LODODO-857892 format. One record per residue: x, y negated, z negated of N, C-alpha, C in turn; residue number from 0. Coordinates in Angstrom, 2 decimals, always signed. Layout:
<atoms>
     npx     npy     npz    capx    capy    capz     cpx     cpy     cpz num
       X       Y       Z       X       Y       Z       X       Y       Z NUM
...
</atoms>
This chain:
<atoms>
     npx     npy     npz    capx    capy    capz     cpx     cpy     cpz num
   +0.85   +1.19   +0.00   +0.00   +0.00   +0.00   +0.89   -1.25   +0.00   0
   +0.66   -2.13   +0.96   +1.47   -3.33   +1.10   +0.91   -4.46   +0.25   1
   +1.76   -5.41   -0.13   +1.26   -6.57   -0.89   +0.24   -7.36   -0.07   2
   -0.74   -7.93   -0.76   -1.78   -8.70   -0.08   -1.19   -9.83   +0.75   3
   -0.10  -10.39   +0.32   +0.51  -11.52   +1.03   +0.84  -11.18   +2.49   4
   +0.95   -9.90   +2.80   +1.28   -9.50   +4.17   +0.06   -9.38   +5.08   5
   -1.15   -9.51   +4.53   -2.37   -9.43   +5.35   -2.54  -10.71   +6.15   6
   -2.70  -10.59   +7.46   -2.89  -11.73   +8.35   -4.36  -12.13   +8.33   7
   -4.66  -13.30   +7.78   -6.05  -13.75   +7.62   -6.62  -14.41   +8.86   8
   -5.79  -14.67   +9.85   -6.28  -15.34  +11.05   -7.29  -14.45  +11.78   9
   -8.43  -15.01  +12.12   -9.44  -14.27  +12.86  -10.40  -13.48  +12.01  10
  -10.23  -13.47  +10.69  -11.16  -12.74   +9.82  -12.51  -13.46   +9.81  11
  -13.58  -12.71  +10.07  -14.92  -13.28  +10.17  -15.89  -12.72   +9.13  12
  -15.53  -11.63   +8.47  -16.46  -10.99   +7.54  -15.68  -10.32   +6.41  13
  -16.28  -10.34   +5.23  -15.70   -9.67   +4.06  -16.74   -8.70   +3.49  14
  -16.36   -7.46   +3.38  -17.17   -6.41   +2.77  -16.54   -6.10   +1.41  15
  -17.37   -5.89   +0.40  -16.81   -5.71   -0.93  -17.60   -4.71   -1.75  16
  -16.88   -3.88   -2.47  -17.48   -3.08   -3.52  -17.85   -4.01   -4.67  17
  -18.69   -3.56   -5.59  -19.09   -4.41   -6.73  -18.40   -4.01   -8.02  18
  -18.64   -2.79   -8.51  -18.15   -2.41   -9.83  -16.63   -2.31   -9.86  19
  -16.02   -3.07  -10.75  -14.57   -3.10  -10.96  -13.81   -3.62   -9.75  20
  -14.56   -4.19   -8.77  -13.94   -4.91   -7.66  -14.39   -6.37   -7.74  21
  -15.69   -6.60   -7.69  -16.23   -7.94   -7.92  -16.41   -8.18   -9.42  22
  -16.88   -7.16  -10.13  -17.12   -7.31  -11.57  -15.85   -6.99  -12.36  23
  -15.83   -7.47  -13.60  -14.71   -7.24  -14.51  -15.27   -6.76  -15.83  24
  -14.92   -5.52  -16.19  -15.44   -4.91  -17.43  -16.95   -5.03  -17.50  25
  -17.61   -4.79  -16.38  -19.06   -4.77  -16.32  -19.72   -6.12  -16.19  26
  -18.94   -7.21  -16.08  -19.51   -8.54  -16.00  -19.12   -9.21  -14.67  27
  -20.04  -10.03  -14.16  -19.77  -10.84  -12.98  -19.27  -12.19  -13.47  28
  -17.99  -12.47  -13.30  -17.41  -13.71  -13.82  -17.74  -14.89  -12.91  29
  -17.63  -16.09  -13.48  -17.82  -17.31  -12.68  -16.78  -17.37  -11.57  30
  -15.55  -16.93  -11.85  -14.49  -16.94  -10.85  -14.86  -16.07   -9.64  31
  -15.36  -14.88   -9.90  -15.69  -13.96   -8.81  -16.91  -14.44   -8.03  32
  -17.95  -14.88   -8.75  -19.15  -15.36   -8.07  -18.84  -16.63   -7.27  33
  -18.01  -17.49   -7.83  -17.59  -18.67   -7.09  -16.83  -18.32   -5.82  34
  -16.05  -17.24   -5.86  -15.34  -16.81   -4.67  -16.31  -16.37   -3.57  35
  -17.41  -15.71   -3.97  -18.45  -15.37   -2.99  -18.98  -16.62   -2.31  36
  -19.29  -17.63   -3.10  -19.83  -18.87   -2.56  -18.83  -19.57   -1.64  37
  -17.55  -19.52   -2.00  -16.52  -20.13   -1.15  -16.46  -19.45   +0.21  38
  -16.60  -18.13   +0.23  -16.61  -17.42   +1.51  -17.77  -17.87   +2.38  39
  -18.97  -17.94   +1.78  -20.15  -18.34   +2.55  -20.02  -19.77   +3.07  40
  -19.51  -20.68   +2.23  -19.33  -22.06   +2.66  -18.34  -22.18   +3.81  41
  -17.38  -21.26   +3.84  -16.37  -21.26   +4.91  -16.89  -20.62   +6.20  42
  -18.13  -20.06   +6.16  -18.73  -19.51   +7.36  -18.46  -18.04   +7.60  43
  -17.88  -17.33   +6.61  -17.66  -15.90   +6.77  -18.92  -15.13   +6.38  44
  -19.15  -13.99   +7.04  -20.20  -13.08   +6.62  -19.74  -12.34   +5.37  45
  -20.68  -12.14   +4.43  -20.34  -11.51   +3.16  -21.36  -10.41   +2.90  46
  -20.86   -9.18   +2.70  -21.75   -8.03   +2.51  -21.21   -7.14   +1.40  47
  -21.85   -7.09   +0.23  -21.50   -6.07   -0.77  -21.87   -4.67   -0.24  48
  -20.99   -3.71   -0.51  -21.21   -2.32   -0.10  -20.98   -1.49   -1.37  49
  -22.06   -0.99   -1.96  -22.00   -0.53   -3.34  -22.72   +0.81   -3.54  50
  -22.43   +1.45   -4.65  -23.19   +2.62   -5.07  -24.37   +2.27   -5.95  51
  -24.54   +1.00   -6.24  -25.62   +0.58   -7.14  -26.99   +0.76   -6.48  52
  -28.06   +0.76   -7.32  -29.36   +1.23   -6.86  -30.15   +0.20   -6.08  53
  -31.23   +0.69   -5.47  -32.12   -0.17   -4.67  -32.66   -1.32   -5.50  54
  -32.99   -1.08   -6.76  -33.52   -2.15   -7.60  -32.54   -3.30   -7.76  55
  -31.27   -2.98   -7.94  -30.24   -4.02   -8.02  -30.08   -4.71   -6.67  56
  -30.09   -3.92   -5.60  -29.82   -4.48   -4.27  -30.94   -5.40   -3.80  57
  -32.18   -5.15   -4.24  -33.27   -6.07   -3.96  -32.92   -7.46   -4.51  58
  -32.47   -7.48   -5.76  -32.08   -8.76   -6.38  -30.89   -9.39   -5.64  59
  -29.87   -8.59   -5.35  -28.66   -9.11   -4.70  -29.00   -9.75   -3.36  60
  -29.79   -9.06   -2.54  -30.13   -9.59   -1.22  -30.92  -10.89   -1.32  61
  -31.76  -11.00   -2.35  -32.58  -12.21   -2.51  -31.81  -13.38   -3.11  62
  -30.94  -13.08   -4.09  -30.44  -14.13   -4.98  -28.96  -14.48   -4.80  63
  -28.16  -13.57   -4.32  -26.73  -13.84   -4.21  -26.40  -14.53   -2.89  64
  -25.25  -15.22   -2.81  -24.80  -15.83   -1.55  -24.18  -14.78   -0.63  65
  -25.04  -13.90   -0.10  -24.58  -12.81   +0.78  -25.49  -12.73   +2.00  66
  -24.99  -12.09   +3.06  -25.76  -11.93   +4.29  -26.60  -10.67   +4.30  67
  -26.19   -9.67   +3.53  -26.89   -8.39   +3.43  -26.21   -7.60   +2.32  68
  -26.79   -6.44   +1.97  -26.16   -5.56   +1.00  -26.42   -4.11   +1.43  69
  -25.40   -3.28   +1.35  -25.51   -1.84   +1.58  -25.48   -1.18   +0.20  70
  -26.47   -0.32   -0.09  -26.56   +0.25   -1.44  -26.65   +1.76   -1.47  71
  -26.54   +2.28   -2.70  -26.61   +3.72   -2.97  -25.69   +4.50   -2.04  72
  -24.46   +3.96   -1.89  -23.41   +4.62   -1.10  -23.80   +4.86   +0.35  73
  -24.62   +3.97   +0.90  -24.95   +4.06   +2.32  -26.34   +4.56   +2.61  74
  -27.21   +4.64   +1.61  -28.58   +5.11   +1.83  -29.44   +4.08   +2.54  75
  -29.05   +2.80   +2.47  -29.88   +1.74   +3.03  -29.07   +0.46   +3.16  76
  -29.64   -0.49   +3.91  -29.20   -1.88   +3.79  -30.42   -2.77   +3.64  77
  -30.26   -3.85   +2.87  -31.29   -4.86   +2.67  -30.72   -6.21   +3.11  78
  -31.59   -7.08   +3.63  -31.18   -8.46   +3.86  -32.41   -9.36   +3.74  79
  -32.15  -10.61   +3.41  -33.22  -11.61   +3.30  -32.99  -12.64   +4.40  80
  -34.03  -12.88   +5.20  -33.87  -13.78   +6.35  -34.28  -15.22   +6.06  81
  -34.47  -15.53   +4.77  -34.91  -16.87   +4.40  -36.40  -16.94   +4.16  82
  -37.13  -15.95   +4.68  -38.58  -15.89   +4.49  -39.00  -14.67   +3.70  83
  -38.37  -13.51   +4.00  -38.75  -12.28   +3.28  -37.60  -11.30   +3.29  84
  -37.73  -10.29   +2.43  -36.73   -9.25   +2.30  -37.01   -8.14   +3.32  85
  -35.97   -7.67   +4.00  -36.07   -6.57   +4.96  -35.27   -5.38   +4.42  86
  -35.83   -4.17   +4.58  -35.19   -2.95   +4.07  -35.08   -1.93   +5.20  87
  -33.90   -1.33   +5.33  -33.65   -0.31   +6.36  -33.03   +0.90   +5.67  88
  -33.77   +2.01   +5.60  -33.31   +3.23   +4.93  -32.83   +4.28   +5.93  89
  -31.93   +5.12   +5.45  -31.49   +6.26   +6.26  -32.61   +7.28   +6.40  90
  -33.35   +7.56   +5.30  -34.47   +8.50   +5.31  -35.78   +7.75   +5.08  91
  -36.89   +8.30   +5.61  -38.18   +7.64   +5.41  -38.70   +7.88   +3.99  92
  -39.81   +7.23   +3.64  -40.31   +7.27   +2.26  -40.66   +8.68   +1.81  93
  -41.28   +9.47   +2.69  -41.64  +10.83   +2.33  -40.44  +11.69   +2.03  94
  -39.41  +11.58   +2.86  -38.19  +12.35   +2.64  -37.49  +11.92   +1.36  95
  -37.50  +10.64   +1.08  -36.85  +10.15   -0.15  -37.56  +10.71   -1.38  96
  -38.89  +10.72   -1.37  -39.64  +11.24   -2.52  -39.36  +12.72   -2.73  97
  -39.32  +13.49   -1.66  -39.06  +14.93   -1.76  -37.67  +15.20   -2.32  98
  -36.71  +14.44   -1.88  -35.33  +14.65   -2.33  -35.16  +14.23   -3.79  99
  -35.83  +13.16   -4.21  -35.75  +12.75   -5.62  -36.27  +13.84   -6.54 100
  -37.34  +14.51   -6.15  -37.91  +15.58   -6.97  -36.90  +16.72   -7.15 101
  -36.14  +17.02   -6.12  -35.15  +18.11   -6.19  -33.95  +17.71   -7.05 102
  -33.66  +16.44   -7.13  -32.48  +15.99   -7.88  -32.63  +16.17   -9.38 103
  -33.85  +16.16   -9.90  -34.05  +16.22  -11.35  -33.48  +17.51  -11.95 104
  -33.77  +18.64  -11.30  -33.28  +19.92  -11.82  -31.76  +19.99  -11.74 105
  -31.19  +19.44  -10.67  -29.73  +19.41  -10.53  -29.12  +18.59  -11.65 106
  -29.73  +17.46  -11.96  -29.22  +16.60  -13.04  -29.20  +17.36  -14.36 107
  -30.25  +18.09  -14.66  -30.31  +18.81  -15.94  -29.19  +19.83  -16.05 108
  -28.89  +20.52  -14.94  -27.82  +21.53  -14.96  -26.46  +20.86  -15.18 109
  -26.23  +19.74  -14.55  -24.94  +19.06  -14.67  -24.74  +18.53  -16.09 110
  -25.76  +17.90  -16.66  -25.63  +17.35  -18.00  -25.36  +18.44  -19.03 111
  -25.94  +19.62  -18.81  -25.69  +20.74  -19.72  -24.27  +21.28  -19.57 112
  -23.73  +21.20  -18.36  -22.41  +21.78  -18.08  -21.26  +20.85  -18.41 113
  -21.52  +19.53  -18.48  -20.44  +18.56  -18.72  -20.82  +17.73  -19.95 114
  -20.45  +18.19  -21.13  -20.79  +17.47  -22.36  -20.23  +16.04  -22.34 115
  -21.04  +15.11  -22.83  -20.62  +13.72  -22.87  -21.08  +12.90  -21.68 116
  -21.49  +13.57  -20.61  -22.02  +12.85  -19.45  -23.49  +12.53  -19.69 117
  -24.02  +11.62  -18.87  -25.42  +11.22  -19.03  -25.94  +10.69  -17.70 118
  -27.26  +10.68  -17.56  -27.84   +9.98  -16.43  -27.43   +8.52  -16.49 119
  -27.09   +7.94  -15.36  -26.76   +6.53  -15.32  -27.95   +5.70  -15.79 120
  -27.68   +4.62  -16.47  -28.77   +3.78  -17.00  -29.58   +3.13  -15.89 121
  -29.04   +3.07  -14.68  -29.79   +2.49  -13.55  -30.48   +3.54  -12.70 122
  -30.54   +4.80  -13.18  -31.13   +5.87  -12.37  -32.59   +5.59  -12.01 123
  -33.33   +4.96  -12.92  -34.75   +4.71  -12.68  -35.00   +3.78  -11.50 124
  -33.96   +3.05  -11.08  -34.12   +2.07  -10.00  -33.57   +2.59   -8.68 125
  -33.26   +3.89   -8.63  -32.67   +4.47   -7.42  -33.73   +5.09   -6.53 126
  -33.52   +4.98   -5.23  -34.43   +5.54   -4.22  -33.96   +6.89   -3.72 127
  -32.65   +7.15   -3.72  -32.15   +8.27   -2.94  -31.17   +9.18   -3.65 128
  -30.46   +8.71   -4.66  -29.36   +9.52   -5.16  -29.44   +9.76   -6.66 129
  -28.57  +10.65   -7.10  -28.41  +10.99   -8.51  -27.10  +10.38   -8.97 130
  -27.15   +9.60  -10.05  -25.94   +8.98  -10.60  -25.71   +9.50  -12.01 131
  -24.55  +10.14  -12.20  -24.16  +10.65  -13.50  -23.07   +9.75  -14.06 132
  -23.30   +9.24  -15.24  -22.38   +8.31  -15.90  -21.28   +9.10  -16.60 133
  -20.02   +8.73  -16.29  -18.91   +9.35  -17.01  -18.06   +8.32  -17.75 134
  -18.34   +7.00  -17.57  -17.57   +6.04  -18.36  -18.17   +4.63  -18.40 135
  -19.43   +4.45  -18.02  -20.02   +3.11  -18.12  -20.69   +2.91  -19.48 136
  -21.74   +3.70  -19.77  -22.47   +3.57  -21.02  -22.27   +4.78  -21.93 137
  -21.31   +5.62  -21.60  -20.93   +6.75  -22.45  -19.45   +6.59  -22.80 138
  -19.02   +7.28  -23.83  -17.59   +7.29  -24.15  -16.84   +7.83  -22.93 139
  -15.79   +7.14  -22.48  -15.12   +7.53  -21.23  -14.65   +8.98  -21.23 140
  -14.99   +9.68  -20.16  -14.54  +11.05  -19.97  -13.32  +11.05  -19.05 141
  -12.47  +12.08  -19.12  -11.30  +12.13  -18.24  -11.71  +12.34  -16.78 142
  -10.80  +12.02  -15.87  -11.09  +12.17  -14.44  -11.44  +13.61  -14.10 143
  -10.90  +14.56  -14.83  -11.23  +15.97  -14.59  -12.73  +16.22  -14.77 144
  -13.34  +15.54  -15.74  -14.79  +15.70  -15.95  -15.56  +15.12  -14.78 145
  -15.13  +13.96  -14.27  -15.80  +13.38  -13.11  -15.69  +14.30  -11.90 146
  -14.53  +14.89  -11.72  -14.34  +15.80  -10.60  -15.18  +17.07  -10.77 147
  -15.37  +17.53  -12.01  -16.22  +18.69  -12.27  -17.68  +18.36  -11.94 148
  -18.13  +17.16  -12.30  -19.49  +16.74  -11.94  -19.66  +16.75  -10.43 149
  -18.68  +16.19   -9.71  -18.76  +16.17   -8.25  -18.79  +17.59   -7.68 150
  -18.00  +18.48   -8.27  -17.98  +19.87   -7.81  -19.34  +20.54   -7.99 151
  -19.98  +20.32   -9.14  -21.30  +20.89   -9.39  -22.34  +20.32   -8.42 152
  -22.23  +19.04   -8.10  -23.14  +18.46   -7.12  -22.98  +19.12   -5.76 153
  -21.75  +19.32   -5.35  -21.50  +19.94   -4.03  -22.00  +21.38   -4.01 154
  -21.84  +22.09   -5.12  -22.35  +23.46   -5.19  -23.87  +23.49   -5.05 155
  -24.53  +22.40   -5.44  -25.99  +22.31   -5.33  -26.43  +21.77   -3.97 156
  -25.50  +21.54   -3.07  -25.84  +21.10   -1.73  -25.84  +19.60   -1.52 157
  -25.28  +18.84   -2.48  -25.25  +17.40   -2.37  -23.93  +16.92   -1.78 158
  -23.96  +15.78   -1.13  -22.74  +15.01   -0.89  -22.43  +14.31   -2.20 159
  -21.18  +14.32   -2.64  -20.82  +13.74   -3.94  -19.63  +12.81   -3.78 160
  -19.69  +11.67   -4.48  -18.61  +10.69   -4.47  -18.38  +10.18   -5.88 161
  -17.12   +9.98   -6.22  -16.75   +9.46   -7.53  -16.48   +7.96   -7.41 162
  -17.16   +7.16   -8.23  -16.86   +5.73   -8.32  -16.09   +5.48   -9.60 163
  -15.87   +4.22   -9.92  -15.11   +3.90  -11.13  -15.93   +4.10  -12.40 164
  -17.26   +4.31  -12.27  -18.12   +4.46  -13.44  -19.05   +5.66  -13.38 165
  -19.47   +6.05  -12.17  -20.46   +7.12  -11.97  -19.92   +8.16  -10.99 166
  -20.56   +9.31  -11.01  -20.47  +10.25   -9.89  -21.85  +10.26   -9.24 167
  -21.88   +9.98   -7.95  -23.13   +9.89   -7.21  -23.27  +11.08   -6.28 168
  -24.49  +11.65   -6.22  -24.77  +12.76   -5.32  -26.08  +12.54   -4.59 169
  -26.14  +12.99   -3.32  -27.34  +12.81   -2.52  -27.41  +13.87   -1.43 170
  -28.62  +14.10   -0.93  -28.82  +15.00   +0.20  -28.63  +14.20   +1.49 171
  -27.69  +14.62   +2.32  -27.44  +13.94   +3.58  -25.96  +13.69   +3.78 172
  -25.59  +13.35   +5.00  -24.18  +13.17   +5.35  -23.78  +11.70   +5.47 173
  -24.66  +10.78   +5.12  -24.32   +9.37   +5.27  -23.33   +8.94   +4.20 174
  -22.70   +7.78   +4.41  -21.80   +7.20   +3.42  -21.77   +5.69   +3.61 175
  -20.94   +5.02   +2.82  -20.85   +3.57   +2.88  -20.50   +3.08   +4.29 176
  -19.55   +3.75   +4.92  -19.09   +3.29   +6.23  -20.17   +3.43   +7.28 177
  -20.87   +4.56   +7.32  -21.88   +4.78   +8.34  -22.98   +3.74   +8.30 178
  -23.49   +3.42   +7.10  -24.56   +2.44   +7.01  -24.05   +1.03   +7.27 179
  -22.81   +0.75   +6.91  -22.24   -0.56   +7.20  -22.13   -0.77   +8.71 180
  -21.70   +0.25   +9.42  -21.62   +0.14  +10.89  -23.01   -0.05  +11.49 181
  -23.98   +0.64  +10.93  -25.36   +0.50  +11.42  -25.89   -0.92  +11.16 182
  -25.63   -1.45   +9.98  -26.04   -2.81   +9.65  -25.46   -3.81  +10.65 183
  -24.16   -3.73  +10.89  -23.54   -4.72  +11.77  -24.01   -4.58  +13.21 184
  -24.30   -3.36  +13.64  -24.82   -3.18  +15.00  -26.25   -3.71  +15.12 185
  -27.09   -3.42  +14.14  -28.51   -3.78  +14.23  -28.78   -5.22  +13.84 186
  -28.08   -5.72  +12.85  -28.35   -7.07  +12.34  -27.51   -8.14  +13.01 187
  -26.25   -7.82  +13.30  -25.32   -8.83  +13.80  -24.84   -8.56  +15.23 188
  -25.35   -7.49  +15.87  -24.95   -7.12  +17.23  -23.43   -7.03  +17.35 189
  -22.81   -6.38  +16.37  -21.35   -6.28  +16.32  -20.95   -4.83  +16.08 190
  -20.13   -4.29  +16.96  -19.64   -2.92  +16.82  -18.33   -2.98  +16.03 191
  -18.33   -2.39  +14.84  -17.20   -2.57  +13.94  -15.93   -1.89  +14.42 192
  -16.05   -0.88  +15.26  -14.84   -0.30  +15.82  -14.08   -1.32  +16.66 193
  -14.81   -2.05  +17.48  -14.19   -3.05  +18.35  -13.79   -4.30  +17.57 194
  -14.54   -4.61  +16.50  -14.29   -5.83  +15.73  -13.50   -5.55  +14.45 195
  -12.83   -4.42  +14.37  -12.18   -3.97  +13.15  -11.25   -5.03  +12.54 196
  -10.46   -5.67  +13.37   -9.45   -6.60  +12.88  -10.08   -7.86  +12.27 197
  -11.34   -8.14  +12.61  -12.00   -9.34  +12.12  -12.71   -9.12  +10.78 198
  -12.59   -7.92  +10.21  -13.31   -7.58   +8.99  -12.32   -7.14   +7.92 199
  -12.55   -7.60   +6.69  -11.78   -7.16   +5.53  -12.72   -6.40   +4.59 200
  -12.26   -5.28   +4.08  -12.99   -4.57   +3.02  -12.13   -4.53   +1.79 201
  -12.73   -4.75   +0.61  -12.01   -4.65   -0.65  -12.78   -3.74   -1.62 202
  -12.08   -2.80   -2.24  -12.70   -1.85   -3.14  -11.72   -1.37   -4.19 203
  -12.12   -0.28   -4.91  -11.27   +0.14   -6.03  -11.29   +1.62   -6.35 204
  -12.10   +2.45   -5.67  -12.28   +3.82   -6.19  -12.50   +4.84   -5.07 205
  -12.57   +6.14   -5.42  -12.64   +7.18   -4.39  -13.81   +7.06   -3.43 206
  -14.96   +6.54   -3.87  -16.08   +6.45   -2.92  -15.87   +5.35   -1.88 207
  -14.80   +4.58   -2.03  -14.44   +3.58   -1.03  -13.48   +4.12   +0.03 208
  -13.07   +5.38   -0.11  -12.04   +5.93   +0.78  -12.40   +5.85   +2.27 209
  -13.65   +6.14   +2.69  -13.96   +6.00   +4.12  -13.75   +4.58   +4.63 210
  -14.03   +3.59   +3.79  -13.82   +2.19   +4.17  -12.33   +1.86   +4.21 211
  -11.58   +2.35   +3.22  -10.14   +2.13   +3.21   -9.49   +2.69   +4.48 212
   -9.94   +3.86   +4.89   -9.35   +4.51   +6.06   -9.72   +3.80   +7.35 213
  -10.97   +3.39   +7.49  -11.47   +2.85   +8.76  -10.95   +1.45   +9.06 214
  -10.94   +0.58   +8.05  -10.62   -0.82   +8.31   -9.11   -1.05   +8.24 215
   -8.59   -1.68   +9.27   -7.16   -1.99   +9.29   -6.82   -3.01   +8.21 216
   -7.78   -3.87   +7.87   -7.59   -4.84   +6.79   -8.34   -4.38   +5.54 217
   -8.01   -3.21   +5.04   -8.63   -2.72   +3.80   -7.72   -3.07   +2.62 218
   -8.35   -3.48   +1.53   -7.62   -3.99   +0.36   -8.12   -3.28   -0.89 219
   -7.22   -2.97   -1.77   -7.60   -2.47   -3.09   -7.27   -3.52   -4.14 220
   -8.18   -3.78   -5.08   -7.79   -4.56   -6.25   -6.78   -3.72   -7.04 221
   -5.98   -4.38   -7.88   -4.84   -3.68   -8.50   -5.24   -2.43   -9.26 222
   -6.46   -2.42   -9.83   -6.88   -1.25  -10.60   -7.19   -0.04   -9.73 223
   -7.09   -0.16   -8.41   -7.22   +1.01   -7.54   -6.14   +2.04   -7.85 224
   -5.03   +1.59   -8.43   -3.93   +2.52   -8.74   -4.35   +3.58   -9.75 225
   -5.42   +3.32  -10.49   -5.95   +4.32  -11.42   -6.32   +5.60  -10.67 226
   -6.76   +5.46   -9.42   -7.22   +6.61   -8.64   -6.23   +7.02   -7.55 227
   -5.04   +6.49   -7.61   -4.09   +6.66   -6.49   -3.88   +8.12   -6.11 228
   -3.88   +9.00   -7.10   -3.59  +10.41   -6.82   -4.80  +11.20   -6.34 229
   -6.01  +10.59   -6.38   -7.21  +11.33   -5.96   -7.92  +10.65   -4.78 230
   -7.35   +9.59   -4.24   -7.96   +8.91   -3.10   -7.75   +9.72   -1.83 231
   -8.81   +9.98   -1.09   -8.68  +10.65   +0.20   -7.99   +9.74   +1.22 232
   -8.13   +8.44   +1.07   -7.42   +7.46   +1.89   -7.17   +6.24   +1.04 233
   -5.99   +5.67   +1.17   -5.63   +4.51   +0.36   -5.85   +3.22   +1.15 234
   -6.07   +2.11   +0.44   -6.15   +0.82   +1.14   -4.79   +0.45   +1.72 235
   -4.83   -0.39   +2.75   -3.58   -0.81   +3.39   -2.85   -1.86   +2.56 236
   -3.62   -2.65   +1.80   -3.03   -3.73   +1.01   -3.56   -3.64   -0.42 237
   -2.86   -4.28   -1.35   -3.30   -4.27   -2.75   -3.04   -5.64   -3.36 238
   -3.98   -6.10   -4.21   -3.83   -7.39   -4.88   -2.92   -7.26   -6.11 239
   -2.47   -8.39   -6.59   -1.70   -8.41   -7.84   -2.62   -8.30   -9.04 240
   -3.79   -8.93   -8.95   -4.74   -8.96  -10.07   -5.75   -7.84   -9.95 241
   -6.38   -7.53  -11.06   -7.38   -6.47  -11.11   -8.79   -7.03  -11.00 242
   -9.72   -6.16  -10.57  -11.16   -6.41  -10.63  -11.53   -7.77  -10.03 243
  -12.41   -8.54  -10.71  -12.90   -9.78  -10.14  -11.82  -10.79   -9.85 244
  -10.77  -10.83  -10.67   -9.65  -11.73  -10.40   -8.92  -11.31   -9.12 245
   -8.86  -10.01   -8.87   -8.26   -9.53   -7.62   -9.09   -9.92   -6.42 246
  -10.43   -9.85   -6.56  -11.30  -10.29   -5.47  -11.09  -11.78   -5.20 247
  -11.04  -12.60   -6.25  -10.80  -14.03   -6.07   -9.44  -14.29   -5.42 248
   -8.45  -13.48   -5.76   -7.13  -13.59   -5.14   -7.23  -13.35   -3.64 249
   -7.98  -12.34   -3.23   -8.18  -12.08   -1.80   -8.84  -13.26   -1.11 250
   -9.89  -13.80   -1.72  -10.61  -14.92   -1.11   -9.69  -16.12   -0.93 251
   -8.88  -16.44   -1.92   -7.95  -17.55   -1.81   -6.96  -17.31   -0.68 252
   -6.49  -16.08   -0.55   -5.55  -15.74   +0.52   -6.20  -15.89   +1.89 253
   -7.44  -15.41   +2.02   -8.12  -15.49   +3.31   -8.39  -16.94   +3.72 254
   -8.86  -17.74   +2.79   -9.22  -19.11   +3.13   -7.98  -19.96   +3.40 255
   -6.89  -19.69   +2.67   -5.64  -20.39   +2.95   -5.10  -20.00   +4.32 256
   -5.23  -18.71   +4.67   -4.74  -18.24   +5.96   -5.55  -18.80   +7.13 257
   -6.86  -18.97   +6.93   -7.71  -19.51   +7.99   -7.44  -20.99   +8.24 258
   -7.07  -21.72   +7.16   -6.85  -23.15   +7.32   -5.45  -23.45   +7.83 259
</atoms>
């Protein structure tokens, strides 16, 4: 991973960002990080959070934050607000989502029994598509081996599973953060991200960001990404000096200085 100072900011038109431990710091959205979002928008860049957080949170984010859209539940959907109303685009239709949610309950019970100390994520009630098992947000932190065991049990049950910095998420289907982000940019912005790769920066911190780290030539990890360095399927190309929200603000300052 190269120092952030080596990233060429010329021509960057969009910033994609993870939320937990990338934009947030110890579970809080700081004034510094939120202000960095606003600075990006004022500078005319597109801003899109790409997160594992639930539909309920993403409804609020799309309506209230200075962003152009949000991709949620690890690629299950994107939401955007056009100034008049909220628009929602899901990978699966409402009937399929309801059927899959019913199947996830029994899987959750088996996992919680098999991994002592884990719990349903506190935001599970606001999810449309996936199962989130908490291993270090609102429970006493479990070792990475426990998170990997949760992911293994999800895969044995037929789920796609990804480890974030706080949860292990599982869902029925092959979609991920990258697939829905590409769909959003094609449908909403008429932009094919393969061709426009150099004009986009992604910043994240954990294993569920690996598809984004691999795809984008300008992928960045906040400094705390090193926590997962040995389990990342793909590493970011660049890394910030600061961690979490301060690392995100560091990226924004670098991008805006490079553009000017």
